[in-house]
Each structure stands twice: as C-alpha cells, then as structure tokens.
C-alpha positions as CSV (number, residue, x, y, z in Angstrom):
1,M,-18.3,31.4,-15.9
2,S,-15.3,31.8,-17.5
3,G,-15.2,34.9,-19.7
4,P,-13.8,35.0,-23.7
5,T,-9.8,35.3,-24.2
6,A,-8.5,37.9,-26.3
7,S,-8.3,35.2,-28.9
8,G,-12.2,34.5,-28.1
9,T,-12.3,31.6,-27.0
10,N,-13.6,30.5,-23.7
11,T,-11.0,29.5,-20.9
12,K,-11.7,26.3,-18.7
13,A,-12.5,27.0,-14.9
14,R,-9.2,25.1,-13.4
15,P,-10.5,22.4,-10.7
16,S,-10.7,23.3,-7.4
17,T,-8.5,21.6,-4.5
18,V,-10.9,19.8,-1.9
19,L,-8.8,17.8,-0.1
20,I,-5.1,17.5,1.1
21,G,-4.5,14.0,1.4
22,L,-1.7,12.4,3.1
23,D,0.1,9.2,2.8
24,W,2.4,9.2,5.9
25,G,4.0,6.0,6.7
26,T,7.0,4.8,8.6
27,T,9.7,5.9,6.0
28,S,8.3,8.4,3.6
29,L,5.2,11.0,3.4
30,R,3.3,11.4,0.3
31,A,0.8,14.5,0.1
32,Y,-1.6,14.9,-2.4
33,R,-3.6,18.1,-3.9
34,I,-7.0,16.4,-4.9
35,A,-9.7,18.1,-6.8
36,A,-13.7,16.9,-6.0
37,S,-13.8,14.8,-9.5
38,G,-10.3,12.4,-7.6
39,E,-7.9,14.4,-10.1
40,V,-4.5,14.8,-8.3
41,L,-3.7,17.9,-9.0
42,Q,-0.3,18.0,-7.5
43,A,1.4,15.5,-5.4
44,R,4.6,15.6,-3.4
45,I,7.3,12.8,-1.7
46,V,9.4,14.0,1.4
47,T,11.4,11.0,3.9
48,A,9.4,12.4,6.8
49,G,7.7,9.4,7.8
50,I,7.3,8.9,11.1
51,L,10.2,7.4,12.1
52,K,12.4,9.9,10.6
53,L,10.7,12.6,12.7
54,P,12.4,14.0,16.3
55,N,9.9,14.1,18.9
56,G,7.2,16.8,18.5
57,G,8.4,17.0,14.5
58,F,4.6,16.5,13.2
59,P,3.0,19.7,12.8
60,E,6.3,21.1,11.3
61,A,6.7,18.2,8.6
62,L,3.1,19.2,8.0
63,A,4.0,22.3,7.3
64,S,7.2,21.3,5.3
65,V,5.2,19.4,2.7
66,A,1.5,21.1,2.5
67,G,1.5,24.4,5.0
68,D,1.1,26.7,1.6
69,W,-1.6,24.2,-0.2
70,A,-3.2,24.8,3.5
71,R,-2.6,28.3,2.9
72,T,-4.0,29.0,-0.4
73,Y,-6.9,26.8,-0.3
74,P,-8.1,26.9,3.5
75,D,-11.2,25.1,2.8
76,A,-9.9,22.4,2.0
77,V,-10.0,19.3,3.8
78,L,-6.8,17.7,5.2
79,L,-7.2,13.8,6.1
80,A,-4.6,11.9,6.6
81,S,-3.5,7.5,7.0
82,G,-0.9,5.1,7.4
83,M,1.1,5.1,10.6
84,V,0.2,8.7,11.7
85,G,-2.4,7.0,13.2
86,S,0.1,4.6,14.8
87,R,1.3,4.2,18.7
88,Q,4.6,6.1,17.5
89,G,2.5,8.6,15.3
90,W,1.2,12.0,15.7
91,V,-1.8,10.4,17.5
92,E,-3.0,7.2,18.4
93,V,-6.4,5.6,16.3
94,P,-8.0,2.6,17.6
95,Y,-8.2,-0.3,14.9
96,V,-11.4,-0.8,13.2
97,D,-12.4,-4.4,13.8
98,L,-13.2,-6.8,10.6
99,P,-15.8,-6.7,8.3
100,A,-14.8,-3.2,8.5
101,T,-17.0,-0.9,6.2
102,L,-15.6,2.0,4.6
103,S,-18.2,4.1,6.4
104,A,-16.9,2.5,9.7
105,V,-13.3,3.7,8.9
106,A,-14.5,7.0,7.7
107,H,-16.6,7.1,11.1
108,A,-13.7,6.8,13.8
109,C,-11.4,9.2,12.2
110,V,-10.1,11.0,14.8
111,E,-9.2,14.8,14.7
112,V,-6.0,16.6,15.4
113,T,-5.6,20.4,15.6
114,V,-3.3,21.9,13.8
115,G,-2.3,25.5,14.1
116,S,-5.7,27.5,15.3
117,E,-7.9,27.0,13.0
118,Q,-7.3,23.7,11.0
119,V,-8.0,20.0,11.7
120,L,-6.1,17.2,10.5
121,Y,-8.4,14.1,10.5
122,V,-6.2,10.6,11.1
123,V,-7.9,7.6,9.6
124,P,-7.8,4.8,11.4
125,G,-6.0,0.9,11.1
126,V,-7.9,-2.3,10.4
127,A,-7.1,-5.2,13.1
128,A,-8.4,-9.0,12.8
129,R,-8.8,-9.8,16.0
130,G,-7.5,-13.2,17.6
131,E,-6.0,-15.0,20.6
132,D,-4.3,-17.3,17.8
133,V,-2.0,-16.8,14.8
134,S,-4.7,-15.4,12.7
135,A,-3.9,-11.6,14.4
136,D,-3.0,-8.9,12.0
137,V,-3.2,-5.1,11.7
138,M,-3.0,-2.3,8.6
139,R,-2.6,0.8,8.8
140,G,-2.7,2.5,5.1
141,E,-3.5,-0.4,3.3
142,E,-7.3,-0.1,3.7
143,T,-7.2,3.4,2.2
144,Q,-5.3,2.1,-0.7
145,A,-7.9,-0.8,-0.3
146,F,-10.9,1.6,-0.8
147,G,-8.9,3.4,-3.2
148,A,-8.6,0.6,-5.8
149,L,-12.2,-0.6,-5.6
150,P,-15.0,-1.0,-8.1
151,D,-18.0,1.7,-7.3
152,S,-19.8,-1.7,-6.3
153,G,-19.0,-5.4,-5.7
154,S,-16.4,-7.4,-4.8
155,A,-12.3,-7.5,-5.4
156,H,-9.1,-9.6,-4.3
157,L,-6.3,-7.3,-3.8
158,V,-2.4,-8.0,-3.4
159,L,-0.4,-5.1,-2.0
160,P,3.3,-5.4,-2.5
161,G,5.7,-4.0,-0.1
162,T,8.2,-4.4,3.0
163,H,5.1,-6.3,4.5
164,S,2.4,-6.9,1.7
165,K,-0.9,-7.4,2.5
166,W,-3.5,-9.9,0.7
167,L,-7.3,-8.7,0.8
168,T,-10.7,-9.3,0.3
169,V,-12.9,-6.8,-0.5
170,K,-17.0,-7.5,-0.5
171,D,-19.4,-4.5,-1.0
172,E,-17.1,-1.9,0.5
173,A,-16.1,-3.8,3.7
174,L,-12.8,-5.2,4.0
175,T,-13.7,-9.1,4.9
176,S,-10.1,-11.2,5.8
177,F,-6.6,-9.9,4.8
178,A,-3.4,-11.6,5.8
179,T,0.3,-9.4,5.9
180,Y,3.7,-11.6,4.6
181,M,7.0,-9.8,5.3
182,T,8.5,-10.8,2.1
183,G,10.1,-7.7,1.3
184,E,11.5,-7.0,5.2
185,L,12.5,-10.8,4.7
186,F,14.3,-10.5,1.2
187,A,16.4,-7.9,2.5
188,M,18.2,-9.1,5.7
189,L,18.5,-13.0,3.7
190,S,19.9,-10.9,0.8
191,T,22.4,-8.4,2.8
192,Q,23.0,-10.3,6.3
193,S,22.5,-13.9,6.1
194,I,25.1,-16.5,5.0
195,L,23.3,-16.5,1.7
196,A,24.5,-12.5,1.1
197,A,28.0,-14.3,0.3
198,T,27.1,-15.0,-3.2
199,M,24.7,-12.1,-3.5
200,Q,27.2,-9.4,-4.9
201,S,25.7,-8.8,-7.6
202,N,22.2,-7.8,-8.4
203,V,21.8,-9.1,-12.4
204,D,18.0,-9.7,-13.2
205,D,17.9,-13.1,-14.7
206,P,14.1,-13.9,-15.8
207,N,14.8,-17.4,-15.7
208,A,16.0,-18.0,-12.1
209,F,13.2,-15.7,-10.7
210,E,10.9,-18.0,-12.4
211,D,12.3,-21.4,-11.7
212,G,12.4,-19.7,-7.4
213,V,9.0,-18.6,-7.8
214,R,8.1,-22.5,-8.6
215,V,10.1,-23.8,-5.8
216,G,8.5,-21.6,-3.2
217,F,5.3,-22.3,-4.9
218,E,5.9,-25.6,-4.8
219,H,7.7,-26.2,-1.5
220,G,6.7,-23.5,0.6
221,K,6.2,-25.5,3.9
222,A,9.7,-26.7,3.7
223,L,11.2,-23.1,2.7
224,L,12.8,-23.0,6.2
225,H,15.1,-25.8,4.2
226,R,15.1,-24.3,0.6
227,L,16.0,-21.0,1.6
228,F,19.8,-22.8,2.5
229,S,19.6,-24.8,-0.6
230,V,20.6,-21.3,-2.5
231,R,23.6,-21.5,-1.0
232,A,23.9,-24.9,-1.4
233,R,23.1,-24.7,-5.7
234,V,25.8,-22.0,-6.0
235,L,28.6,-24.0,-4.1
236,E,28.0,-27.0,-6.0
237,G,27.6,-25.1,-9.6
238,S,23.9,-25.5,-10.4
239,L,23.1,-21.8,-10.4
240,P,25.2,-19.5,-11.2
241,E,26.1,-16.7,-8.3
242,Q,25.4,-13.7,-10.3
243,S,21.5,-15.3,-10.7
244,S,21.5,-16.4,-6.7
245,R,19.5,-13.1,-5.7
246,A,16.7,-13.4,-8.3
247,Y,15.9,-17.1,-7.7
248,L,16.1,-16.1,-3.8
249,S,13.1,-13.4,-5.2
250,G,11.4,-15.6,-6.8
251,M,11.1,-18.3,-3.9
252,L,10.2,-16.0,-1.4
253,L,7.4,-14.7,-3.7
254,G,6.3,-18.0,-4.5
255,A,6.1,-19.2,-0.9
256,E,4.3,-16.0,-0.6
257,I,1.8,-16.4,-3.3
258,A,1.1,-19.9,-2.1
259,D,-0.4,-19.0,1.3
260,G,-2.1,-16.2,-0.4
261,I,-3.7,-17.8,-2.6
262,T,-4.8,-20.9,-0.1
263,T,-6.1,-18.1,2.3
264,L,-8.3,-16.3,-0.5
265,S,-9.9,-19.3,-1.6
266,A,-10.6,-20.7,1.8
267,D,-12.1,-16.9,2.0
268,A,-14.3,-16.7,-1.2
269,G,-12.7,-18.2,-4.2
270,I,-10.4,-16.1,-6.9
271,D,-12.2,-17.0,-9.6
272,E,-12.4,-13.4,-11.1
273,G,-8.3,-13.0,-10.5
274,L,-6.3,-10.5,-8.6
275,T,-6.1,-7.1,-8.6
276,V,-2.0,-6.0,-7.7
277,V,-1.9,-2.4,-6.1
278,G,1.7,-1.0,-5.7
279,E,4.5,1.0,-6.7
280,A,4.9,0.4,-10.6
281,R,8.3,-1.8,-10.1
282,L,6.6,-4.2,-7.9
283,T,3.7,-5.0,-9.2
284,D,5.8,-6.0,-12.3
285,T,7.3,-8.4,-10.4
286,Y,4.3,-10.1,-8.7
287,L,2.5,-9.9,-11.9
288,A,5.4,-11.7,-13.8
289,A,5.8,-14.2,-10.5
290,L,1.5,-14.6,-10.8
291,R,1.8,-15.2,-14.6
292,V,4.6,-18.1,-14.0
293,L,1.8,-19.7,-11.7
294,G,-0.8,-19.3,-14.4
295,I,-3.1,-17.3,-12.1
296,A,-5.0,-14.5,-13.5
297,A,-4.3,-10.7,-12.2
298,H,-3.7,-7.2,-13.4
299,A,-2.2,-4.3,-12.3
300,G,-4.9,-1.7,-10.4
301,P,-5.6,2.0,-10.3
302,T,-2.0,3.9,-9.6
303,E,-3.3,6.6,-7.5
304,A,-4.7,4.5,-4.7
305,A,-4.0,6.4,-1.9
306,P,-5.5,9.3,-2.8
307,A,-8.7,7.7,-4.2
308,G,-9.1,5.9,-0.9
309,L,-8.5,9.3,1.0
310,L,-11.1,11.0,-1.3
311,R,-13.8,8.0,-0.3
312,I,-13.2,8.0,3.6
313,A,-13.9,11.8,3.1
314,R,-16.5,11.7,1.8
315,A,-18.4,8.6,3.9
316,K,-17.6,11.0,6.8
317,G,-19.7,13.8,5.7
318,L,-16.4,15.9,5.3
319,L,-17.2,17.0,1.7
320,A,-21.1,16.7,1.2
321,D,-20.7,20.6,-0.7
322,A,-18.0,19.9,-2.8
323,E,-19.2,19.8,-6.6
C-alpha cells in the first residue's frame, strides 16, 4: 500500500510490467512493455526485422530493443509473434491449422532459450491447408486478430498492409482468411512498371481515388486489362498525369475489396460490418474506399498486437499469477 506524500495525498501505485511483447516482422521489430491490465507502458520500434539481421543476430537485436526491460523486470514473460517464427526467423514454429482457436495458438508456442535464465516464447502462424488455390498462410496477423476481438462473439477483420489479410473470427477461433498482395503490387507497379512513367508526382486526389475504387470493384475480373488503361487514359487525356497514382491505388484496393467481400459473404456474411485494424494512414485509406462502395466498416483498436500478445500469454497460462 502506498503511503501519504508530503502534501497528505496518497500516491498511486504504478502498474507492474508482466509481459514484454514483440511484434517481429520482416523489416521492423516493435517491442511493448505491457501491464496486466493491457496498458502499454512503453513501446519501441527499430529497423531490426528478420531480413535486416545478420546470421545469428536475433539475440543481439532482442537485447538492444528490450534488454534493459528484461533486466529491470526479470519476472516479465517474453513473447514474440510474426516472422520471427518463420523458416527465415529465429526458430521455425509450425503453423496451426484452421480453425485456429486462441487456445490452440497459445499452446503451440515454441520456447527459445535467451541467455542462461530467460525464455522467449514464439507464437505460431496459422495455415489454411489445401491442394488447390485456397492454400494460404500468415504470421503475426493472428495475434492482431485476437487482440482486436471483443470479449465474445464474431467479427470480420481487414488488416491492411503490404500483404493485406481478410479474416473471419468466430468465438475466439480464426475460421477463414485470405491474403491480398495489394500493397506490394502497388509499390511495384507505381515504381518499376510502364505505369511508373506517369507517376512522378504523388498528388492526393480523392476523386481519382474514388473513381479507381469503383472501377476496381466493378471490373476486378478484368484487372490485368484495366491496369494498362491507367497509362492509356493519361495518354489520351481523360486522366491527369498527377492523378494517376491515386487512381491506380483506388483500382487495386477496389479489386481487393470485391474479392474480399465475396469471400466473407460465402463464409458467414458481413451484415455486422467490417473492422479495419492497422496503421492509421492505411486504415483511413481502406475506410475511405469502403465508404465509396457503401460498405459498413469502422476502425479497430490501435494497439491490437500487444493486446493479442497479452491474450495469448494468458491462454497459455504464463500470466496465471498476474493480477
């Protein structure tokens, strides 16, 4: 119990750190110091993704981003999700098959010895098995999904990114998902393809973006043809060159939404709307595109990854004594 201060008021106890959570991707490493309540007490991000490290560089990267936390809070659990558990990561953690419950993901975590006394738990990814084109995998997004969920019920989640994910979650189980390479394709087309010649400027043109969204949504099956029309429209004068980047972005996003909506509708419908979970700028872009199409959606929690890491740690029983 805290005692009175010199002024006679009681000081409020600072929340204790129970979890050091890591969202470890291909290009960046995000670290969170987390209280039992779920409050993120401190966060750091460094460019120490798995593809940025030399061979054997994982322990050093962990020490640089969270070594002081681990020393100060020796009883805190170390838990990491993302590409750190991939074939190119620190340790390859086998995928959990769909439907993937929170409990199944938690209990499939793999331990890695860090130093002489600490253990790092690494979260598995999730796989949609199949001998046809439906095969799919993810690492890291499952943790964000569990962190974005309400305490009970179901949700349809969209996780924007280089490789966007559309997921259905029912009663704390991931039941289906689909990956879209929209972000990576946009980056390649706008910088390395024939279309790049008309994309020297990066003008924010909402009208061109909205036009592109509608075209991509309505003509997604003809996307390969429609992509070249970006250049053709600039050359014949119906699309200003400075607006072509926004138009291309909208077209790709519209095509993604068309397929994502079809996939979710086939699985369980989207009457309750979509929850978009991601970095603020990308979330806003997706919400804008969904509004153009009249599709109900809202932004999810901004701290989905640390919330998911805390849920996984609890489900595995690592925080049983944490108040």
